[in-house]
Biopython code that builds the backbone (N, CA, C, O; Angstrom):
import numpy as np
from Bio.PDB.StructureBuilder import StructureBuilder

atoms = [
    (1, "UNK", "N", (0.834, -1.172, 0.000)),
    (1, "UNK", "CA", (0.000, 0.000, 0.000)),
    (1, "UNK", "C", (0.883, 1.240, 0.000)),
    (1, "UNK", "O", (1.866, 1.284, 0.739)),
    (2, "UNK", "N", (0.556, 2.273, -0.824)),
    (2, "UNK", "CA", (1.373, 3.465, -0.896)),
    (2, "UNK", "C", (1.337, 4.236, 0.417)),
    (2, "UNK", "O", (0.348, 4.199, 1.149)),
    (3, "UNK", "N", (2.420, 4.925, 0.699)),
    (3, "UNK", "CA", (2.456, 5.768, 1.887)),
    (3, "UNK", "C", (2.162, 7.200, 1.495)),
    (3, "UNK", "O", (2.390, 7.606, 0.355)),
    (4, "UNK", "N", (1.658, 7.957, 2.443)),
    (4, "UNK", "CA", (1.327, 9.356, 2.208)),
    (4, "UNK", "C", (2.454, 10.207, 2.758)),
    (4, "UNK", "O", (2.798, 10.111, 3.936)),
    (5, "UNK", "N", (3.020, 11.028, 1.915)),
    (5, "UNK", "CA", (4.079, 11.928, 2.330)),
    (5, "UNK", "C", (3.476, 13.299, 2.616)),
    (5, "UNK", "O", (2.797, 13.872, 1.764)),
    (6, "UNK", "N", (3.721, 13.817, 3.800)),
    (6, "UNK", "CA", (3.218, 15.148, 4.105)),
    (6, "UNK", "C", (4.180, 16.178, 3.555)),
    (6, "UNK", "O", (5.394, 16.022, 3.692)),
    (7, "UNK", "N", (3.656, 17.246, 2.925)),
    (7, "UNK", "CA", (4.521, 18.258, 2.363)),
    (7, "UNK", "C", (5.188, 19.111, 3.436)),
    (7, "UNK", "O", (6.170, 19.798, 3.154)),
    (8, "UNK", "N", (4.676, 19.077, 4.644)),
    (8, "UNK", "CA", (5.256, 19.864, 5.720)),
    (8, "UNK", "C", (4.945, 19.179, 7.037)),
    (8, "UNK", "O", (4.667, 17.981, 7.078)),
    (9, "UNK", "N", (4.995, 19.942, 8.097)),
    (9, "UNK", "CA", (4.695, 19.396, 9.417)),
    (9, "UNK", "C", (3.269, 18.856, 9.466)),
    (9, "UNK", "O", (2.470, 19.125, 8.569)),
    (10, "UNK", "N", (2.963, 18.127, 10.468)),
    (10, "UNK", "CA", (1.657, 17.498, 10.640)),
    (10, "UNK", "C", (0.533, 18.527, 10.505)),
    (10, "UNK", "O", (0.552, 19.562, 11.171)),
    (11, "UNK", "N", (-0.439, 18.243, 9.650)),
    (11, "UNK", "CA", (-1.545, 19.183, 9.410)),
    (11, "UNK", "C", (-2.704, 18.985, 10.368)),
    (11, "UNK", "O", (-3.581, 19.845, 10.446)),
    (12, "UNK", "N", (-2.738, 17.887, 11.095)),
    (12, "UNK", "CA", (-3.904, 17.576, 11.905)),
    (12, "UNK", "C", (-4.210, 18.598, 12.994)),
    (12, "UNK", "O", (-5.385, 18.901, 13.202)),
    (13, "UNK", "N", (-3.225, 19.147, 13.700)),
    (13, "UNK", "CA", (-3.574, 20.191, 14.684)),
    (13, "UNK", "C", (-4.248, 21.403, 14.024)),
    (13, "UNK", "O", (-5.153, 22.002, 14.604)),
    (14, "UNK", "N", (-3.814, 21.755, 12.834)),
    (14, "UNK", "CA", (-4.409, 22.894, 12.130)),
    (14, "UNK", "C", (-5.824, 22.587, 11.677)),
    (14, "UNK", "O", (-6.660, 23.489, 11.615)),
    (15, "UNK", "N", (-6.111, 21.331, 11.359)),
    (15, "UNK", "CA", (-7.443, 20.959, 10.893)),
    (15, "UNK", "C", (-8.487, 21.035, 12.000)),
    (15, "UNK", "O", (-9.681, 21.144, 11.723)),
    (16, "UNK", "N", (-8.044, 20.977, 13.243)),
    (16, "UNK", "CA", (-8.997, 20.983, 14.349)),
    (16, "UNK", "C", (-9.680, 22.336, 14.519)),
    (16, "UNK", "O", (-10.778, 22.402, 15.071)),
    (17, "UNK", "N", (-9.055, 23.409, 14.059)),
    (17, "UNK", "CA", (-9.667, 24.740, 14.153)),
    (17, "UNK", "C", (-9.220, 25.563, 12.951)),
    (17, "UNK", "O", (-8.349, 26.425, 13.066)),
    (18, "UNK", "N", (-9.821, 25.289, 11.803)),
    (18, "UNK", "CA", (-9.389, 25.923, 10.557)),
    (18, "UNK", "C", (-9.531, 27.436, 10.583)),
    (18, "UNK", "O", (-8.660, 28.150, 10.086)),
    (19, "UNK", "N", (-10.608, 27.924, 11.151)),
    (19, "UNK", "CA", (-10.804, 29.383, 11.139)),
    (19, "UNK", "C", (-9.671, 30.101, 11.861)),
    (19, "UNK", "O", (-9.156, 31.098, 11.356)),
    (20, "UNK", "N", (-9.270, 29.609, 13.041)),
    (20, "UNK", "CA", (-8.157, 30.225, 13.765)),
    (20, "UNK", "C", (-6.851, 30.063, 12.989)),
    (20, "UNK", "O", (-6.070, 31.006, 12.867)),
    (21, "UNK", "N", (-6.628, 28.866, 12.471)),
    (21, "UNK", "CA", (-5.411, 28.613, 11.698)),
    (21, "UNK", "C", (-5.309, 29.593, 10.537)),
    (21, "UNK", "O", (-4.246, 30.165, 10.298)),
    (22, "UNK", "N", (-6.412, 29.787, 9.814)),
    (22, "UNK", "CA", (-6.367, 30.632, 8.629)),
    (22, "UNK", "C", (-6.400, 32.118, 8.955)),
    (22, "UNK", "O", (-5.945, 32.933, 8.153)),
    (23, "UNK", "N", (-6.924, 32.480, 10.103)),
    (23, "UNK", "CA", (-6.875, 33.887, 10.510)),
    (23, "UNK", "C", (-5.414, 34.310, 10.662)),
    (23, "UNK", "O", (-5.049, 35.442, 10.344)),
    (24, "UNK", "N", (-4.589, 33.392, 11.149)),
    (24, "UNK", "CA", (-3.156, 33.664, 11.333)),
    (24, "UNK", "C", (-2.351, 33.458, 10.052)),
    (24, "UNK", "O", (-1.163, 33.779, 10.018)),
    (25, "UNK", "N", (-2.968, 32.934, 9.007)),
    (25, "UNK", "CA", (-2.286, 32.558, 7.761)),
    (25, "UNK", "C", (-2.608, 33.565, 6.655)),
    (25, "UNK", "O", (-3.276, 33.225, 5.679)),
    (26, "UNK", "N", (-2.142, 34.784, 6.806)),
    (26, "UNK", "CA", (-2.474, 35.840, 5.855)),
    (26, "UNK", "C", (-1.898, 35.574, 4.462)),
    (26, "UNK", "O", (-2.480, 35.999, 3.464)),
    (27, "UNK", "N", (-0.777, 34.885, 4.383)),
    (27, "UNK", "CA", (-0.147, 34.628, 3.083)),
    (27, "UNK", "C", (-0.796, 33.456, 2.340)),
    (27, "UNK", "O", (-0.654, 33.333, 1.124)),
    (28, "UNK", "N", (-1.504, 32.603, 3.073)),
    (28, "UNK", "CA", (-2.110, 31.425, 2.463)),
    (28, "UNK", "C", (-1.181, 30.234, 2.402)),
    (28, "UNK", "O", (-1.553, 29.188, 1.869)),
    (29, "UNK", "N", (0.023, 30.371, 2.937)),
    (29, "UNK", "CA", (0.995, 29.277, 2.867)),
    (29, "UNK", "C", (0.516, 28.029, 3.592)),
    (29, "UNK", "O", (0.654, 26.921, 3.073)),
    (30, "UNK", "N", (-0.039, 28.192, 4.778)),
    (30, "UNK", "CA", (-0.497, 27.019, 5.538)),
    (30, "UNK", "C", (-1.681, 26.360, 4.836)),
    (30, "UNK", "O", (-1.773, 25.134, 4.783)),
    (31, "UNK", "N", (-2.578, 27.171, 4.302)),
    (31, "UNK", "CA", (-3.720, 26.612, 3.562)),
    (31, "UNK", "C", (-3.226, 25.810, 2.363)),
    (31, "UNK", "O", (-3.736, 24.723, 2.093)),
    (32, "UNK", "N", (-2.236, 26.338, 1.642)),
    (32, "UNK", "CA", (-1.681, 25.617, 0.493)),
    (32, "UNK", "C", (-1.005, 24.318, 0.936)),
    (32, "UNK", "O", (-1.074, 23.316, 0.225)),
    (33, "UNK", "N", (-0.343, 24.323, 2.117)),
    (33, "UNK", "CA", (0.281, 23.102, 2.632)),
    (33, "UNK", "C", (-0.782, 22.045, 2.937)),
    (33, "UNK", "O", (-0.591, 20.865, 2.643)),
    (34, "UNK", "N", (-1.898, 22.471, 3.526)),
    (34, "UNK", "CA", (-2.971, 21.529, 3.828)),
    (34, "UNK", "C", (-3.563, 20.984, 2.538)),
    (34, "UNK", "O", (-3.832, 19.787, 2.433)),
    (35, "UNK", "N", (-3.766, 21.858, 1.554)),
    (35, "UNK", "CA", (-4.293, 21.406, 0.264)),
    (35, "UNK", "C", (-3.333, 20.436, -0.414)),
    (35, "UNK", "O", (-3.766, 19.459, -1.025)),
    (36, "UNK", "N", (-2.032, 20.701, -0.311)),
    (36, "UNK", "CA", (-1.037, 19.795, -0.898)),
    (36, "UNK", "C", (-1.077, 18.445, -0.187)),
    (36, "UNK", "O", (-0.960, 17.402, -0.830)),
    (37, "UNK", "N", (-1.239, 18.458, 1.121)),
    (37, "UNK", "CA", (-1.351, 17.207, 1.874)),
    (37, "UNK", "C", (-2.566, 16.417, 1.392)),
    (37, "UNK", "O", (-2.459, 15.221, 1.123)),
    (38, "UNK", "N", (-3.718, 17.076, 1.283)),
    (38, "UNK", "CA", (-4.926, 16.397, 0.830)),
    (38, "UNK", "C", (-4.759, 15.860, -0.585)),
    (38, "UNK", "O", (-5.249, 14.776, -0.900)),
    (39, "UNK", "N", (-4.065, 16.615, -1.443)),
    (39, "UNK", "CA", (-3.824, 16.149, -2.807)),
    (39, "UNK", "C", (-2.938, 14.899, -2.793)),
    (39, "UNK", "O", (-3.178, 13.961, -3.553)),
    (40, "UNK", "N", (-1.919, 14.884, -1.934)),
    (40, "UNK", "CA", (-1.056, 13.704, -1.814)),
    (40, "UNK", "C", (-1.844, 12.495, -1.336)),
    (40, "UNK", "O", (-1.625, 11.380, -1.810)),
    (41, "UNK", "N", (-2.760, 12.712, -0.399)),
    (41, "UNK", "CA", (-3.589, 11.613, 0.098)),
    (41, "UNK", "C", (-4.471, 11.080, -1.031)),
    (41, "UNK", "O", (-4.617, 9.868, -1.191)),
    (42, "UNK", "N", (-5.054, 11.986, -1.809)),
    (42, "UNK", "CA", (-5.886, 11.563, -2.943)),
    (42, "UNK", "C", (-5.054, 10.749, -3.932)),
    (42, "UNK", "O", (-5.488, 9.692, -4.388)),
    (43, "UNK", "N", (-3.870, 11.234, -4.260)),
    (43, "UNK", "CA", (-3.017, 10.517, -5.216)),
    (43, "UNK", "C", (-2.660, 9.119, -4.707)),
    (43, "UNK", "O", (-2.684, 8.153, -5.470)),
    (44, "UNK", "N", (-2.332, 9.015, -3.425)),
    (44, "UNK", "CA", (-2.006, 7.709, -2.852)),
    (44, "UNK", "C", (-3.222, 6.804, -2.837)),
    (44, "UNK", "O", (-3.116, 5.606, -3.099)),
    (45, "UNK", "N", (-4.378, 7.375, -2.530)),
    (45, "UNK", "CA", (-5.604, 6.592, -2.493)),
    (45, "UNK", "C", (-5.992, 6.138, -3.891)),
    (45, "UNK", "O", (-6.453, 5.010, -4.071)),
    (46, "UNK", "N", (-5.811, 7.005, -4.886)),
    (46, "UNK", "CA", (-6.105, 6.619, -6.267)),
    (46, "UNK", "C", (-5.221, 5.466, -6.712)),
    (46, "UNK", "O", (-5.656, 4.620, -7.494)),
    (47, "UNK", "N", (-3.989, 5.419, -6.226)),
    (47, "UNK", "CA", (-3.087, 4.322, -6.582)),
    (47, "UNK", "C", (-3.636, 2.986, -6.087)),
    (47, "UNK", "O", (-3.371, 1.945, -6.688)),
    (48, "UNK", "N", (-4.400, 3.012, -4.993)),
    (48, "UNK", "CA", (-4.982, 1.772, -4.476)),
    (48, "UNK", "C", (-6.087, 1.249, -5.384)),
    (48, "UNK", "O", (-6.413, 0.063, -5.335)),
    (49, "UNK", "N", (-6.669, 2.113, -6.210)),
    (49, "UNK", "CA", (-7.731, 1.670, -7.121)),
    (49, "UNK", "C", (-7.229, 0.635, -8.112)),
    (49, "UNK", "O", (-8.012, -0.172, -8.613)),
    (50, "UNK", "N", (-5.945, 0.647, -8.400)),
    (50, "UNK", "CA", (-5.371, -0.300, -9.356)),
    (50, "UNK", "C", (-5.351, -1.726, -8.830)),
    (50, "UNK", "O", (-5.310, -2.675, -9.613)),
    (51, "UNK", "N", (-5.380, -1.885, -7.517)),
    (51, "UNK", "CA", (-5.258, -3.229, -6.954)),
    (51, "UNK", "C", (-6.529, -3.734, -6.278)),
    (51, "UNK", "O", (-6.648, -4.934, -6.032)),
    (52, "UNK", "N", (-7.463, -2.868, -5.976)),
    (52, "UNK", "CA", (-8.678, -3.267, -5.260)),
    (52, "UNK", "C", (-9.833, -3.492, -6.229)),
    (52, "UNK", "O", (-9.862, -2.925, -7.321)),
    (53, "UNK", "N", (-10.773, -4.317, -5.821)),
    (53, "UNK", "CA", (-11.960, -4.584, -6.640)),
    (53, "UNK", "C", (-13.201, -4.570, -5.760)),
    (53, "UNK", "O", (-13.104, -4.581, -4.533)),
    (54, "UNK", "N", (-14.367, -4.547, -6.396)),
    (54, "UNK", "CA", (-15.637, -4.699, -5.700)),
    (54, "UNK", "C", (-15.899, -3.632, -4.661)),
    (54, "UNK", "O", (-15.726, -2.439, -4.911)),
    (55, "UNK", "N", (-16.322, -4.081, -3.488)),
    (55, "UNK", "CA", (-16.703, -3.181, -2.408)),
    (55, "UNK", "C", (-15.537, -2.298, -1.983)),
    (55, "UNK", "O", (-15.715, -1.105, -1.738)),
    (56, "UNK", "N", (-14.342, -2.884, -1.894)),
    (56, "UNK", "CA", (-13.171, -2.088, -1.510)),
    (56, "UNK", "C", (-12.978, -0.924, -2.470)),
    (56, "UNK", "O", (-12.653, 0.185, -2.047)),
    (57, "UNK", "N", (-13.171, -1.165, -3.728)),
    (57, "UNK", "CA", (-13.013, -0.121, -4.738)),
    (57, "UNK", "C", (-14.027, 1.004, -4.528)),
    (57, "UNK", "O", (-13.687, 2.181, -4.649)),
    (58, "UNK", "N", (-15.264, 0.641, -4.215)),
    (58, "UNK", "CA", (-16.290, 1.663, -3.982)),
    (58, "UNK", "C", (-15.970, 2.492, -2.744)),
    (58, "UNK", "O", (-16.205, 3.700, -2.726)),
    (59, "UNK", "N", (-15.440, 1.852, -1.718)),
    (59, "UNK", "CA", (-15.051, 2.569, -0.505)),
    (59, "UNK", "C", (-13.917, 3.542, -0.819)),
    (59, "UNK", "O", (-13.922, 4.678, -0.344)),
    (60, "UNK", "N", (-12.965, 3.107, -1.602)),
    (60, "UNK", "CA", (-11.833, 3.964, -1.973)),
    (60, "UNK", "C", (-12.323, 5.170, -2.769)),
    (60, "UNK", "O", (-11.857, 6.287, -2.546)),
    (61, "UNK", "N", (-13.253, 4.957, -3.688)),
    (61, "UNK", "CA", (-13.804, 6.069, -4.470)),
    (61, "UNK", "C", (-14.478, 7.073, -3.529)),
    (61, "UNK", "O", (-14.334, 8.281, -3.712)),
    (62, "UNK", "N", (-15.205, 6.587, -2.534)),
    (62, "UNK", "CA", (-15.850, 7.471, -1.554)),
    (62, "UNK", "C", (-14.817, 8.266, -0.761)),
    (62, "UNK", "O", (-15.010, 9.452, -0.493)),
    (63, "UNK", "N", (-13.724, 7.611, -0.390)),
    (63, "UNK", "CA", (-12.653, 8.316, 0.319)),
    (63, "UNK", "C", (-12.088, 9.448, -0.536)),
    (63, "UNK", "O", (-11.872, 10.557, -0.049)),
    (64, "UNK", "N", (-11.856, 9.160, -1.796)),
    (64, "UNK", "CA", (-11.322, 10.178, -2.706)),
    (64, "UNK", "C", (-12.289, 11.352, -2.791)),
    (64, "UNK", "O", (-11.873, 12.509, -2.726)),
    (65, "UNK", "N", (-13.578, 11.059, -2.935)),
    (65, "UNK", "CA", (-14.573, 12.131, -2.971)),
    (65, "UNK", "C", (-14.548, 12.948, -1.683)),
    (65, "UNK", "O", (-14.695, 14.170, -1.718)),
    (66, "UNK", "N", (-14.362, 12.283, -0.555)),
    (66, "UNK", "CA", (-14.284, 12.979, 0.728)),
    (66, "UNK", "C", (-13.077, 13.897, 0.822)),
    (66, "UNK", "O", (-13.180, 15.010, 1.338)),
    (67, "UNK", "N", (-11.930, 13.437, 0.323)),
    (67, "UNK", "CA", (-10.731, 14.281, 0.348)),
    (67, "UNK", "C", (-10.886, 15.487, -0.575)),
    (67, "UNK", "O", (-10.415, 16.578, -0.255)),
    (68, "UNK", "N", (-11.542, 15.298, -1.712)),
    (68, "UNK", "CA", (-11.816, 16.438, -2.595)),
    (68, "UNK", "C", (-12.747, 17.436, -1.904)),
    (68, "UNK", "O", (-12.549, 18.647, -2.010)),
    (69, "UNK", "N", (-13.749, 16.937, -1.205)),
    (69, "UNK", "CA", (-14.662, 17.817, -0.469)),
    (69, "UNK", "C", (-13.908, 18.574, 0.619)),
    (69, "UNK", "O", (-14.139, 19.767, 0.815)),
    (70, "UNK", "N", (-13.009, 17.894, 1.327)),
    (70, "UNK", "CA", (-12.214, 18.550, 2.363)),
    (70, "UNK", "C", (-11.371, 19.673, 1.764)),
    (70, "UNK", "O", (-11.221, 20.730, 2.377)),
    (71, "UNK", "N", (-10.826, 19.452, 0.582)),
    (71, "UNK", "CA", (-10.038, 20.491, -0.087)),
    (71, "UNK", "C", (-10.904, 21.711, -0.397)),
    (71, "UNK", "O", (-10.472, 22.848, -0.211)),
    (72, "UNK", "N", (-12.120, 21.473, -0.868)),
    (72, "UNK", "CA", (-13.025, 22.592, -1.160)),
    (72, "UNK", "C", (-13.370, 23.354, 0.116)),
    (72, "UNK", "O", (-13.458, 24.582, 0.103)),
    (73, "UNK", "N", (-13.562, 22.634, 1.211)),
    (73, "UNK", "CA", (-13.885, 23.279, 2.487)),
    (73, "UNK", "C", (-12.714, 24.121, 2.972)),
    (73, "UNK", "O", (-12.907, 25.256, 3.408)),
    (74, "UNK", "N", (-11.506, 23.580, 2.902)),
    (74, "UNK", "CA", (-10.311, 24.325, 3.323)),
    (74, "UNK", "C", (-10.196, 25.621, 2.525)),
    (74, "UNK", "O", (-9.991, 26.692, 3.097)),
    (75, "UNK", "N", (-10.326, 25.521, 1.228)),
    (75, "UNK", "CA", (-10.226, 26.709, 0.370)),
    (75, "UNK", "C", (-11.341, 27.713, 0.719)),
    (75, "UNK", "O", (-11.081, 28.911, 0.825)),
    (76, "UNK", "N", (-12.556, 27.234, 0.895)),
    (76, "UNK", "CA", (-13.688, 28.113, 1.187)),
    (76, "UNK", "C", (-13.487, 28.853, 2.518)),
    (76, "UNK", "O", (-13.736, 30.056, 2.603)),
    (77, "UNK", "N", (-13.041, 28.140, 3.546)),
    (77, "UNK", "CA", (-12.849, 28.790, 4.848)),
    (77, "UNK", "C", (-11.760, 29.841, 4.762)),
    (77, "UNK", "O", (-11.936, 30.944, 5.280)),
    (78, "UNK", "N", (-10.631, 29.533, 4.120)),
    (78, "UNK", "CA", (-9.554, 30.532, 4.006)),
    (78, "UNK", "C", (-10.066, 31.751, 3.259)),
    (78, "UNK", "O", (-9.827, 32.881, 3.684)),
    (79, "UNK", "N", (-10.768, 31.537, 2.152)),
    (79, "UNK", "CA", (-11.270, 32.656, 1.349)),
    (79, "UNK", "C", (-12.308, 33.457, 2.117)),
    (79, "UNK", "O", (-12.372, 34.678, 1.968)),
    (80, "UNK", "N", (-13.122, 32.803, 2.934)),
    (80, "UNK", "CA", (-14.117, 33.505, 3.741)),
    (80, "UNK", "C", (-13.444, 34.371, 4.806)),
    (80, "UNK", "O", (-13.833, 35.520, 5.018)),
    (81, "UNK", "N", (-12.431, 33.812, 5.474)),
    (81, "UNK", "CA", (-11.728, 34.550, 6.526)),
    (81, "UNK", "C", (-11.023, 35.773, 5.958)),
    (81, "UNK", "O", (-11.013, 36.827, 6.593)),
    (82, "UNK", "N", (-10.430, 35.651, 4.768)),
    (82, "UNK", "CA", (-9.616, 36.734, 4.210)),
    (82, "UNK", "C", (-10.320, 37.566, 3.151)),
    (82, "UNK", "O", (-9.809, 38.612, 2.750)),
    (83, "UNK", "N", (-11.485, 37.123, 2.691)),
    (83, "UNK", "CA", (-12.252, 37.904, 1.717)),
    (83, "UNK", "C", (-11.604, 38.002, 0.349)),
    (83, "UNK", "O", (-11.873, 38.943, -0.398)),
    (84, "UNK", "N", (-10.763, 37.052, 0.016)),
    (84, "UNK", "CA", (-10.154, 37.032, -1.324)),
    (84, "UNK", "C", (-9.855, 35.586, -1.709)),
    (84, "UNK", "O", (-9.876, 34.690, -0.866)),
    (85, "UNK", "N", (-9.578, 35.375, -2.983)),
    (85, "UNK", "CA", (-9.319, 34.029, -3.490)),
    (85, "UNK", "C", (-7.934, 33.552, -3.053)),
    (85, "UNK", "O", (-6.989, 34.335, -2.966)),
    (86, "UNK", "N", (-7.840, 32.265, -2.785)),
    (86, "UNK", "CA", (-6.553, 31.649, -2.446)),
    (86, "UNK", "C", (-5.887, 31.188, -3.716)),
    (86, "UNK", "O", (-6.418, 30.333, -4.426)),
    (87, "UNK", "N", (-4.731, 31.743, -4.009)),
    (87, "UNK", "CA", (-3.967, 31.319, -5.191)),
    (87, "UNK", "C", (-3.226, 30.038, -4.855)),
    (87, "UNK", "O", (-2.457, 29.982, -3.895)),
    (88, "UNK", "N", (-3.466, 29.012, -5.655)),
    (88, "UNK", "CA", (-2.806, 27.723, -5.405)),
    (88, "UNK", "C", (-1.843, 27.429, -6.531)),
    (88, "UNK", "O", (-1.180, 26.392, -6.521)),
]
sb = StructureBuilder()
sb.init_structure("model")
sb.init_model(0)
sb.init_chain("A")
sb.init_seg("    ")
for serial, (resi, resn, name, xyz) in enumerate(atoms, 1):
    if name == "N":
        sb.init_residue(resn, " ", resi, " ")
    sb.init_atom(name, np.array(xyz, "f"), 0.0, 1.0, " ", f" {name:<3s}", serial, name[0])
structure = sb.get_structure()
């Protein structure tokens, strides 16, 4: 099974309170790091589609959809806090 490489330090503490994290992230760097992490997770999860079948495959597809949704939420919260688009 592929491993997920984080682009930076652990993102999980930042995910627990995105609004506070992004209020302090005026440059958008932390938001981009979280988005890169989620993209890496999606890529690793997509690699599992090549070896799984049936129910496992459907679960993996759902996970991928969930990670894409999380990326949209991260972007939306940062843009809401700062009132401008996040350049990725």
